KOLPAKE-237744 format. One record per residue (C-alpha): residue number from 1; residue in one letter; chain; y, x, z. Coordinates in nm, 4 decimals, padded with zeros to 6 digits, m for minus. Layout:
BEGIN
<tike><n>NUM</n><res>A</res><chain>A</chain><c2>Y</c2><c1>X</c1><c3>Z</c3></tike>
...
% end
This chain:
BEGIN
<tike><n>1</n><res>M</res><chain>A</chain><c2>01.9170</c2><c1>m00.8014</c1><c3>01.6392</c3></tike>
<tike><n>2</n><res>A</res><chain>A</chain><c2>01.8800</c2><c1>m00.6311</c1><c3>01.3040</c3></tike>
<tike><n>3</n><res>M</res><chain>A</chain><c2>01.7042</c2><c1>m00.2977</c1><c3>01.2815</c3></tike>
<tike><n>4</n><res>T</res><chain>A</chain><c2>01.8865</c2><c1>00.0083</c1><c3>01.1544</c3></tike>
<tike><n>5</n><res>N</res><chain>A</chain><c2>01.7558</c2><c1>00.1952</c1><c3>00.8518</c3></tike>
<tike><n>6</n><res>E</res><chain>A</chain><c2>01.6262</c2><c1>00.4722</c1><c3>01.0772</c3></tike>
<tike><n>7</n><res>E</res><chain>A</chain><c2>01.4436</c2><c1>00.2211</c1><c3>01.2982</c3></tike>
<tike><n>8</n><res>L</res><chain>A</chain><c2>01.2900</c2><c1>00.0628</c1><c3>00.9874</c3></tike>
<tike><n>9</n><res>R</res><chain>A</chain><c2>01.1724</c2><c1>00.4039</c1><c3>00.8620</c3></tike>
<tike><n>10</n><res>T</res><chain>A</chain><c2>01.0196</c2><c1>00.4848</c1><c3>01.2005</c3></tike>
<tike><n>11</n><res>D</res><chain>A</chain><c2>00.8554</c2><c1>00.1435</c1><c3>01.2252</c3></tike>
<tike><n>12</n><res>T</res><chain>A</chain><c2>00.7153</c2><c1>00.1752</c1><c3>00.8727</c3></tike>
<tike><n>13</n><res>A</res><chain>A</chain><c2>00.5789</c2><c1>00.5230</c1><c3>00.9443</c3></tike>
<tike><n>14</n><res>Q</res><chain>A</chain><c2>00.4113</c2><c1>00.4001</c1><c3>01.2656</c3></tike>
<tike><n>15</n><res>L</res><chain>A</chain><c2>00.2580</c2><c1>00.1082</c1><c3>01.0788</c3></tike>
<tike><n>16</n><res>A</res><chain>A</chain><c2>00.1244</c2><c1>00.3428</c1><c3>00.8088</c3></tike>
<tike><n>17</n><res>V</res><chain>A</chain><c2>m00.0394</c2><c1>00.5590</c1><c3>01.0766</c3></tike>
<tike><n>18</n><res>R</res><chain>A</chain><c2>m00.1989</c2><c1>00.2527</c1><c3>01.2388</c3></tike>
<tike><n>19</n><res>L</res><chain>A</chain><c2>m00.3265</c2><c1>00.1251</c1><c3>00.9035</c3></tike>
<tike><n>20</n><res>R</res><chain>A</chain><c2>m00.4816</c2><c1>00.4632</c1><c3>00.8233</c3></tike>
<tike><n>21</n><res>Q</res><chain>A</chain><c2>m00.6483</c2><c1>00.4642</c1><c3>01.1655</c3></tike>
<tike><n>22</n><res>V</res><chain>A</chain><c2>m00.7916</c2><c1>00.1142</c1><c3>01.1120</c3></tike>
<tike><n>23</n><res>R</res><chain>A</chain><c2>m00.9260</c2><c1>00.2137</c1><c3>00.7710</c3></tike>
<tike><n>24</n><res>I</res><chain>A</chain><c2>m01.0940</c2><c1>00.5227</c1><c3>00.9217</c3></tike>
<tike><n>25</n><res>E</res><chain>A</chain><c2>m01.2452</c2><c1>00.3113</c1><c3>01.2027</c3></tike>
<tike><n>26</n><res>Q</res><chain>A</chain><c2>m01.3881</c2><c1>00.0814</c1><c3>00.9353</c3></tike>
<tike><n>27</n><res>G</res><chain>A</chain><c2>m01.5479</c2><c1>00.3783</c1><c3>00.7615</c3></tike>
<tike><n>28</n><res>R</res><chain>A</chain><c2>m01.3146</c2><c1>00.3667</c1><c3>00.4644</c3></tike>
<tike><n>29</n><res>N</res><chain>A</chain><c2>m01.0889</c2><c1>00.6272</c1><c3>00.3085</c3></tike>
<tike><n>30</n><res>H</res><chain>A</chain><c2>m00.7695</c2><c1>00.6601</c1><c3>00.5170</c3></tike>
<tike><n>31</n><res>D</res><chain>A</chain><c2>m00.5528</c2><c1>00.6012</c1><c3>00.2105</c3></tike>
<tike><n>32</n><res>P</res><chain>A</chain><c2>m00.6636</c2><c1>00.3445</c1><c3>m00.0451</c3></tike>
<tike><n>33</n><res>E</res><chain>A</chain><c2>m00.7102</c2><c1>00.4739</c1><c3>m00.3954</c3></tike>
<tike><n>34</n><res>P</res><chain>A</chain><c2>m00.4827</c2><c1>00.3369</c1><c3>m00.6649</c3></tike>
<tike><n>35</n><res>R</res><chain>A</chain><c2>m00.6159</c2><c1>00.0218</c1><c3>m00.8235</c3></tike>
<tike><n>36</n><res>P</res><chain>A</chain><c2>m00.8018</c2><c1>00.1126</c1><c3>m01.1443</c3></tike>
<tike><n>37</n><res>K</res><chain>A</chain><c2>m00.6242</c2><c1>00.0037</c1><c3>m01.4624</c3></tike>
<tike><n>38</n><res>V</res><chain>A</chain><c2>m00.9030</c2><c1>m00.1301</c1><c3>m01.6833</c3></tike>
<tike><n>39</n><res>V</res><chain>A</chain><c2>m00.7390</c2><c1>m00.4236</c1><c3>m01.8632</c3></tike>
<tike><n>40</n><res>D</res><chain>A</chain><c2>m00.5588</c2><c1>m00.2939</c1><c3>m02.1717</c3></tike>
<tike><n>41</n><res>I</res><chain>A</chain><c2>m00.2362</c2><c1>m00.4348</c1><c3>m02.3142</c3></tike>
<tike><n>42</n><res>P</res><chain>A</chain><c2>m00.3872</c2><c1>m00.6629</c1><c3>m02.5837</c3></tike>
<tike><n>43</n><res>L</res><chain>A</chain><c2>m00.6081</c2><c1>m00.8420</c1><c3>m02.3286</c3></tike>
<tike><n>44</n><res>S</res><chain>A</chain><c2>m00.3262</c2><c1>m00.8430</c1><c3>m02.0731</c3></tike>
<tike><n>45</n><res>K</res><chain>A</chain><c2>m00.0922</c2><c1>m01.0051</c1><c3>m02.3248</c3></tike>
<tike><n>46</n><res>A</res><chain>A</chain><c2>m00.3533</c2><c1>m01.2683</c1><c3>m02.4054</c3></tike>
<tike><n>47</n><res>V</res><chain>A</chain><c2>m00.4059</c2><c1>m01.3419</c1><c3>m02.0352</c3></tike>
<tike><n>48</n><res>V</res><chain>A</chain><c2>m00.0294</c2><c1>m01.3656</c1><c3>m01.9742</c3></tike>
<tike><n>49</n><res>D</res><chain>A</chain><c2>m00.0157</c2><c1>m01.6153</c1><c3>m02.2623</c3></tike>
<tike><n>50</n><res>R</res><chain>A</chain><c2>m00.2903</c2><c1>m01.8155</c1><c3>m02.0915</c3></tike>
<tike><n>51</n><res>L</res><chain>A</chain><c2>m00.0812</c2><c1>m01.8232</c1><c3>m01.7722</c3></tike>
<tike><n>52</n><res>Q</res><chain>A</chain><c2>00.2053</c2><c1>m02.0083</c1><c3>m01.9431</c3></tike>
<tike><n>53</n><res>P</res><chain>A</chain><c2>00.0757</c2><c1>m02.3578</c1><c3>m01.8529</c3></tike>
<tike><n>54</n><res>F</res><chain>A</chain><c2>00.0572</c2><c1>m02.2414</c1><c3>m01.4914</c3></tike>
<tike><n>55</n><res>K</res><chain>A</chain><c2>00.4247</c2><c1>m02.1511</c1><c3>m01.5062</c3></tike>
<tike><n>56</n><res>V</res><chain>A</chain><c2>00.4943</c2><c1>m02.5066</c1><c3>m01.6261</c3></tike>
<tike><n>57</n><res>I</res><chain>A</chain><c2>00.2981</c2><c1>m02.6395</c1><c3>m01.3273</c3></tike>
<tike><n>58</n><res>A</res><chain>A</chain><c2>00.5136</c2><c1>m02.4223</c1><c3>m01.0998</c3></tike>
<tike><n>59</n><res>V</res><chain>A</chain><c2>00.8334</c2><c1>m02.5584</c1><c3>m01.2536</c3></tike>
<tike><n>60</n><res>K</res><chain>A</chain><c2>00.7142</c2><c1>m02.9180</c1><c3>m01.2061</c3></tike>
<tike><n>61</n><res>Y</res><chain>A</chain><c2>00.6089</c2><c1>m02.8388</c1><c3>m00.8490</c3></tike>
<tike><n>62</n><res>A</res><chain>A</chain><c2>00.9561</c2><c1>m02.6973</c1><c3>m00.7805</c3></tike>
<tike><n>63</n><res>A</res><chain>A</chain><c2>01.1041</c2><c1>m03.0258</c1><c3>m00.9059</c3></tike>
<tike><n>64</n><res>V</res><chain>A</chain><c2>00.8808</c2><c1>m03.2202</c1><c3>m00.6655</c3></tike>
<tike><n>65</n><res>L</res><chain>A</chain><c2>00.9949</c2><c1>m02.9975</c1><c3>m00.3788</c3></tike>
<tike><n>66</n><res>A</res><chain>A</chain><c2>01.3591</c2><c1>m03.0331</c1><c3>m00.4889</c3></tike>
<tike><n>67</n><res>A</res><chain>A</chain><c2>01.3178</c2><c1>m03.4084</c1><c3>m00.4506</c3></tike>
<tike><n>68</n><res>G</res><chain>A</chain><c2>01.2191</c2><c1>m03.3437</c1><c3>m00.0889</c3></tike>
<tike><n>69</n><res>Q</res><chain>A</chain><c2>00.8572</c2><c1>m03.4376</c1><c3>m00.1445</c3></tike>
<tike><n>70</n><res>I</res><chain>A</chain><c2>00.5312</c2><c1>m03.2534</c1><c3>m00.1031</c3></tike>
<tike><n>71</n><res>T</res><chain>A</chain><c2>00.2066</c2><c1>m03.3197</c1><c3>m00.2797</c3></tike>
<tike><n>72</n><res>R</res><chain>A</chain><c2>m00.1471</c2><c1>m03.1948</c1><c3>m00.2651</c3></tike>
<tike><n>73</n><res>I</res><chain>A</chain><c2>m00.2776</c2><c1>m03.0041</c1><c3>m00.5662</c3></tike>
<tike><n>74</n><res>D</res><chain>A</chain><c2>m00.6488</c2><c1>m02.9607</c1><c3>m00.6275</c3></tike>
<tike><n>75</n><res>V</res><chain>A</chain><c2>m00.6745</c2><c1>m02.5807</c1><c3>m00.6247</c3></tike>
<tike><n>76</n><res>S</res><chain>A</chain><c2>m01.0228</c2><c1>m02.5890</c1><c3>m00.7782</c3></tike>
<tike><n>77</n><res>K</res><chain>A</chain><c2>m00.8609</c2><c1>m02.7030</c1><c3>m01.1040</c3></tike>
<tike><n>78</n><res>L</res><chain>A</chain><c2>m00.6471</c2><c1>m02.3884</c1><c3>m01.1002</c3></tike>
<tike><n>79</n><res>A</res><chain>A</chain><c2>m00.9395</c2><c1>m02.1432</c1><c3>m01.0824</c3></tike>
<tike><n>80</n><res>K</res><chain>A</chain><c2>m00.8798</c2><c1>m02.0184</c1><c3>m01.4372</c3></tike>
<tike><n>81</n><res>Y</res><chain>A</chain><c2>m00.5253</c2><c1>m01.9180</c1><c3>m01.3419</c3></tike>
<tike><n>82</n><res>E</res><chain>A</chain><c2>m00.6494</c2><c1>m01.7439</c1><c3>m01.0285</c3></tike>
<tike><n>83</n><res>E</res><chain>A</chain><c2>m00.8946</c2><c1>m01.5479</c1><c3>m01.2448</c3></tike>
<tike><n>84</n><res>A</res><chain>A</chain><c2>m00.6162</c2><c1>m01.4651</c1><c3>m01.4909</c3></tike>
<tike><n>85</n><res>A</res><chain>A</chain><c2>m00.4030</c2><c1>m01.3242</c1><c3>m01.2086</c3></tike>
<tike><n>86</n><res>K</res><chain>A</chain><c2>m00.6992</c2><c1>m01.1213</c1><c3>m01.0843</c3></tike>
<tike><n>87</n><res>L</res><chain>A</chain><c2>m00.7411</c2><c1>m00.9688</c1><c3>m01.4306</c3></tike>
<tike><n>88</n><res>L</res><chain>A</chain><c2>m00.3718</c2><c1>m00.8850</c1><c3>m01.4577</c3></tike>
<tike><n>89</n><res>H</res><chain>A</chain><c2>m00.3786</c2><c1>m00.6946</c1><c3>m01.1276</c3></tike>
<tike><n>90</n><res>Y</res><chain>A</chain><c2>m00.5951</c2><c1>m00.4417</c1><c3>m01.3147</c3></tike>
<tike><n>91</n><res>S</res><chain>A</chain><c2>m00.3739</c2><c1>m00.4245</c1><c3>m01.6228</c3></tike>
<tike><n>92</n><res>T</res><chain>A</chain><c2>m00.2520</c2><c1>m00.0964</c1><c3>m01.7652</c3></tike>
<tike><n>93</n><res>G</res><chain>A</chain><c2>00.0854</c2><c1>m00.2667</c1><c3>m01.8013</c3></tike>
<tike><n>94</n><res>F</res><chain>A</chain><c2>00.3169</c2><c1>m00.2761</c1><c3>m01.4999</c3></tike>
<tike><n>95</n><res>W</res><chain>A</chain><c2>00.4878</c2><c1>m00.6003</c1><c3>m01.6023</c3></tike>
<tike><n>96</n><res>C</res><chain>A</chain><c2>00.1534</c2><c1>m00.7713</c1><c3>m01.6533</c3></tike>
<tike><n>97</n><res>G</res><chain>A</chain><c2>00.0856</c2><c1>m00.6975</c1><c3>m01.2872</c3></tike>
<tike><n>98</n><res>I</res><chain>A</chain><c2>00.4195</c2><c1>m00.8560</c1><c3>m01.1993</c3></tike>
<tike><n>99</n><res>H</res><chain>A</chain><c2>00.3031</c2><c1>m01.1759</c1><c3>m01.3709</c3></tike>
<tike><n>100</n><res>A</res><chain>A</chain><c2>m00.0080</c2><c1>m01.1596</c1><c3>m01.1518</c3></tike>
<tike><n>101</n><res>L</res><chain>A</chain><c2>00.2054</c2><c1>m01.1323</c1><c3>m00.8381</c3></tike>
<tike><n>102</n><res>G</res><chain>A</chain><c2>00.3997</c2><c1>m01.4419</c1><c3>m00.9396</c3></tike>
<tike><n>103</n><res>A</res><chain>A</chain><c2>00.0835</c2><c1>m01.6410</c1><c3>m01.0051</c3></tike>
<tike><n>104</n><res>D</res><chain>A</chain><c2>m00.0761</c2><c1>m01.5274</c1><c3>m00.6779</c3></tike>
<tike><n>105</n><res>S</res><chain>A</chain><c2>00.2383</c2><c1>m01.6095</c1><c3>m00.4845</c3></tike>
<tike><n>106</n><res>F</res><chain>A</chain><c2>00.2536</c2><c1>m01.9615</c1><c3>m00.6290</c3></tike>
<tike><n>107</n><res>L</res><chain>A</chain><c2>m00.1164</c2><c1>m02.0170</c1><c3>m00.5573</c3></tike>
<tike><n>108</n><res>Q</res><chain>A</chain><c2>m00.0595</c2><c1>m01.9165</c1><c3>m00.1933</c3></tike>
<tike><n>109</n><res>I</res><chain>A</chain><c2>00.2278</c2><c1>m02.1642</c1><c3>m00.1653</c3></tike>
<tike><n>110</n><res>I</res><chain>A</chain><c2>00.0066</c2><c1>m02.4430</c1><c3>m00.2984</c3></tike>
<tike><n>111</n><res>K</res><chain>A</chain><c2>m00.2710</c2><c1>m02.3515</c1><c3>m00.0537</c3></tike>
<tike><n>112</n><res>R</res><chain>A</chain><c2>m00.0253</c2><c1>m02.3406</c1><c3>00.2357</c3></tike>
<tike><n>113</n><res>V</res><chain>A</chain><c2>00.1112</c2><c1>m02.6856</c1><c3>00.1519</c3></tike>
<tike><n>114</n><res>N</res><chain>A</chain><c2>m00.2426</c2><c1>m02.8219</c1><c3>00.1095</c3></tike>
<tike><n>115</n><res>E</res><chain>A</chain><c2>m00.3377</c2><c1>m02.6855</c1><c3>00.4532</c3></tike>
<tike><n>116</n><res>A</res><chain>A</chain><c2>m00.0311</c2><c1>m02.8479</c1><c3>00.6082</c3></tike>
<tike><n>117</n><res>I</res><chain>A</chain><c2>m00.1173</c2><c1>m03.1807</c1><c3>00.4449</c3></tike>
<tike><n>118</n><res>D</res><chain>A</chain><c2>m00.4807</c2><c1>m03.1554</c1><c3>00.5582</c3></tike>
<tike><n>119</n><res>S</res><chain>A</chain><c2>m00.3857</c2><c1>m03.0669</c1><c3>00.9162</c3></tike>
<tike><n>120</n><res>G</res><chain>A</chain><c2>m00.1030</c2><c1>m03.3207</c1><c3>00.9383</c3></tike>
<tike><n>121</n><res>T</res><chain>A</chain><c2>00.1627</c2><c1>m03.0557</c1><c3>01.0018</c3></tike>
<tike><n>122</n><res>T</res><chain>A</chain><c2>00.3850</c2><c1>m03.1209</c1><c3>00.7012</c3></tike>
<tike><n>123</n><res>D</res><chain>A</chain><c2>00.6851</c2><c1>m03.1693</c1><c3>00.9281</c3></tike>
<tike><n>124</n><res>E</res><chain>A</chain><c2>00.6650</c2><c1>m02.7954</c1><c3>01.0053</c3></tike>
<tike><n>125</n><res>L</res><chain>A</chain><c2>00.7083</c2><c1>m02.6997</c1><c3>00.6381</c3></tike>
<tike><n>126</n><res>D</res><chain>A</chain><c2>01.0448</c2><c1>m02.5631</c1><c3>00.5293</c3></tike>
<tike><n>127</n><res>I</res><chain>A</chain><c2>01.0818</c2><c1>m02.7419</c1><c3>00.1950</c3></tike>
<tike><n>128</n><res>N</res><chain>A</chain><c2>01.3919</c2><c1>m02.5431</c1><c3>00.0951</c3></tike>
<tike><n>129</n><res>G</res><chain>A</chain><c2>01.2148</c2><c1>m02.2178</c1><c3>00.1784</c3></tike>
<tike><n>130</n><res>L</res><chain>A</chain><c2>00.9107</c2><c1>m02.3235</c1><c3>m00.0223</c3></tike>
<tike><n>131</n><res>M</res><chain>A</chain><c2>01.1337</c2><c1>m02.4163</c1><c3>m00.3145</c3></tike>
<tike><n>132</n><res>R</res><chain>A</chain><c2>01.2963</c2><c1>m02.0703</c1><c3>m00.3045</c3></tike>
<tike><n>133</n><res>K</res><chain>A</chain><c2>00.9530</c2><c1>m01.9058</c1><c3>m00.2963</c3></tike>
<tike><n>134</n><res>V</res><chain>A</chain><c2>00.8339</c2><c1>m02.1134</c1><c3>m00.5921</c3></tike>
<tike><n>135</n><res>H</res><chain>A</chain><c2>01.1511</c2><c1>m02.0190</c1><c3>m00.7785</c3></tike>
<tike><n>136</n><res>F</res><chain>A</chain><c2>01.0842</c2><c1>m01.6512</c1><c3>m00.7034</c3></tike>
<tike><n>137</n><res>S</res><chain>A</chain><c2>00.7225</c2><c1>m01.6891</c1><c3>m00.8210</c3></tike>
<tike><n>138</n><res>I</res><chain>A</chain><c2>00.8405</c2><c1>m01.8453</c1><c3>m01.1456</c3></tike>
<tike><n>139</n><res>G</res><chain>A</chain><c2>01.0800</c2><c1>m01.5538</c1><c3>m01.1906</c3></tike>
<tike><n>140</n><res>L</res><chain>A</chain><c2>00.7946</c2><c1>m01.3065</c1><c3>m01.1560</c3></tike>
<tike><n>141</n><res>M</res><chain>A</chain><c2>00.5971</c2><c1>m01.4972</c1><c3>m01.4200</c3></tike>
<tike><n>142</n><res>T</res><chain>A</chain><c2>00.8976</c2><c1>m01.4883</c1><c3>m01.6548</c3></tike>
<tike><n>143</n><res>K</res><chain>A</chain><c2>00.9340</c2><c1>m01.1156</c1><c3>m01.7149</c3></tike>
<tike><n>144</n><res>D</res><chain>A</chain><c2>00.8681</c2><c1>m01.1656</c1><c3>m02.0857</c3></tike>
<tike><n>145</n><res>S</res><chain>A</chain><c2>01.1370</c2><c1>m00.9298</c1><c3>m02.2162</c3></tike>
<tike><n>146</n><res>A</res><chain>A</chain><c2>01.0040</c2><c1>m00.6466</c1><c3>m02.0004</c3></tike>
<tike><n>147</n><res>L</res><chain>A</chain><c2>00.6514</c2><c1>m00.7313</c1><c3>m02.1136</c3></tike>
<tike><n>148</n><res>S</res><chain>A</chain><c2>00.7643</c2><c1>m00.7080</c1><c3>m02.4757</c3></tike>
<tike><n>149</n><res>H</res><chain>A</chain><c2>00.8662</c2><c1>m00.3448</c1><c3>m02.4109</c3></tike>
<tike><n>150</n><res>E</res><chain>A</chain><c2>00.5117</c2><c1>m00.2657</c1><c3>m02.2954</c3></tike>
<tike><n>151</n><res>I</res><chain>A</chain><c2>00.3731</c2><c1>m00.4363</c1><c3>m02.6051</c3></tike>
<tike><n>152</n><res>N</res><chain>A</chain><c2>00.6128</c2><c1>m00.2424</c1><c3>m02.8307</c3></tike>
<tike><n>153</n><res>D</res><chain>A</chain><c2>00.5175</c2><c1>00.0868</c1><c3>m02.6641</c3></tike>
<tike><n>154</n><res>Y</res><chain>A</chain><c2>00.1490</c2><c1>00.0052</c1><c3>m02.7103</c3></tike>
<tike><n>155</n><res>E</res><chain>A</chain><c2>00.2023</c2><c1>m00.0803</c1><c3>m03.0774</c3></tike>
<tike><n>156</n><res>K</res><chain>A</chain><c2>00.3988</c2><c1>00.2410</c1><c3>m03.1365</c3></tike>
<tike><n>157</n><res>K</res><chain>A</chain><c2>00.0938</c2><c1>00.4357</c1><c3>m03.0206</c3></tike>
<tike><n>158</n><res>N</res><chain>A</chain><c2>m00.1765</c2><c1>00.2168</c1><c3>m03.1750</c3></tike>
<tike><n>159</n><res>G</res><chain>A</chain><c2>m00.0182</c2><c1>00.0557</c1><c3>m03.4792</c3></tike>
<tike><n>160</n><res>R</res><chain>A</chain><c2>00.1788</c2><c1>m00.2559</c1><c3>m03.5521</c3></tike>
<tike><n>161</n><res>G</res><chain>A</chain><c2>m00.0027</c2><c1>m00.5749</c1><c3>m03.4520</c3></tike>
<tike><n>162</n><res>S</res><chain>A</chain><c2>m00.2575</c2><c1>m00.3869</c1><c3>m03.2401</c3></tike>
<tike><n>163</n><res>A</res><chain>A</chain><c2>m00.1484</c2><c1>m00.5707</c1><c3>m02.9230</c3></tike>
<tike><n>164</n><res>V</res><chain>A</chain><c2>m00.2587</c2><c1>m00.9045</c1><c3>m03.0651</c3></tike>
<tike><n>165</n><res>M</res><chain>A</chain><c2>m00.6148</c2><c1>m01.0191</c1><c3>m02.9921</c3></tike>
<tike><n>166</n><res>A</res><chain>A</chain><c2>m00.7932</c2><c1>m01.2834</c1><c3>m03.1915</c3></tike>
<tike><n>167</n><res>E</res><chain>A</chain><c2>m00.8427</c2><c1>m01.5947</c1><c3>m02.9788</c3></tike>
<tike><n>168</n><res>E</res><chain>A</chain><c2>m01.2190</c2><c1>m01.5813</c1><c3>m03.0251</c3></tike>
<tike><n>169</n><res>D</res><chain>A</chain><c2>m01.2285</c2><c1>m01.2241</c1><c3>m02.8879</c3></tike>
<tike><n>170</n><res>I</res><chain>A</chain><c2>m01.0417</c2><c1>m01.2965</c1><c3>m02.5642</c3></tike>
<tike><n>171</n><res>D</res><chain>A</chain><c2>m01.3253</c2><c1>m01.4612</c1><c3>m02.3705</c3></tike>
<tike><n>172</n><res>T</res><chain>A</chain><c2>m01.5655</c2><c1>m01.1863</c1><c3>m02.4786</c3></tike>
<tike><n>173</n><res>A</res><chain>A</chain><c2>m01.3224</c2><c1>m00.9171</c1><c3>m02.3630</c3></tike>
<tike><n>174</n><res>I</res><chain>A</chain><c2>m01.2764</c2><c1>m01.0951</c1><c3>m02.0293</c3></tike>
<tike><n>175</n><res>A</res><chain>A</chain><c2>m01.6525</c2><c1>m01.1244</c1><c3>m01.9839</c3></tike>
<tike><n>176</n><res>E</res><chain>A</chain><c2>m01.6873</c2><c1>m00.7506</c1><c3>m02.0492</c3></tike>
<tike><n>177</n><res>V</res><chain>A</chain><c2>m01.4208</c2><c1>m00.6368</c1><c3>m01.8005</c3></tike>
<tike><n>178</n><res>L</res><chain>A</chain><c2>m01.4742</c2><c1>m00.8957</c1><c3>m01.5244</c3></tike>
<tike><n>179</n><res>P</res><chain>A</chain><c2>m01.7946</c2><c1>m00.7421</c1><c3>m01.3795</c3></tike>
<tike><n>180</n><res>E</res><chain>A</chain><c2>m01.6157</c2><c1>m00.4088</c1><c3>m01.3426</c3></tike>
<tike><n>181</n><res>I</res><chain>A</chain><c2>m01.3208</c2><c1>m00.5764</c1><c3>m01.1706</c3></tike>
<tike><n>182</n><res>N</res><chain>A</chain><c2>m01.5534</c2><c1>m00.7724</c1><c3>m00.9409</c3></tike>
<tike><n>183</n><res>K</res><chain>A</chain><c2>m01.7195</c2><c1>m00.4442</c1><c3>m00.8434</c3></tike>
<tike><n>184</n><res>Y</res><chain>A</chain><c2>m01.3796</c2><c1>m00.2977</c1><c3>m00.7548</c3></tike>
<tike><n>185</n><res>E</res><chain>A</chain><c2>m01.2972</c2><c1>m00.6085</c1><c3>m00.5517</c3></tike>
<tike><n>186</n><res>E</res><chain>A</chain><c2>m01.6250</c2><c1>m00.5763</c1><c3>m00.3575</c3></tike>
<tike><n>187</n><res>D</res><chain>A</chain><c2>m01.5678</c2><c1>m00.2045</c1><c3>m00.2896</c3></tike>
<tike><n>188</n><res>D</res><chain>A</chain><c2>m01.2396</c2><c1>m00.2884</c1><c3>m00.1127</c3></tike>
<tike><n>189</n><res>M</res><chain>A</chain><c2>m01.1173</c2><c1>00.0687</c1><c3>m00.1317</c3></tike>
<tike><n>190</n><res>Y</res><chain>A</chain><c2>m00.8214</c2><c1>00.0168</c1><c3>m00.3609</c3></tike>
<tike><n>191</n><res>E</res><chain>A</chain><c2>m00.4586</c2><c1>m00.0800</c1><c3>m00.3038</c3></tike>
% end
């Protein structure tokens, strides 16, 4: 039976109270602080550009699923995309974070399928459901027109062309911000 809106609100409020209580029991702040936004738009744009091959992988994976097949993907070869998504979660741009959600979602699908293959439980996988989830993930990684608005807003404030980073500066910028992000990840006190 479906829940009414009022039942959903009540259930959500009860869950929020329980989560706060668990956080307090763990010695953490009852409400997580907002995730710090330390990756600026030029670096975010560069990282989104680096995620484009991952989107192609997702499209090809969707085609494999559409054919009714499943295949194992070596997740270790996708580490650079996982790092890119991690960076984008800390972006000052909202739509950059949406790209990160799409990449994370697709990575979780791959890991779930790999686990099913490894454990011999592939018959329990809902291929159509997985295909829909991959499609949704691709959609999240395809918010390019919305991203262009963030880039335009940034360039209005900082000058035309200011959202473009030189390729040779990208890795340096990532190396500078990654330790700060890793510290935030270790603190585990953010959303």
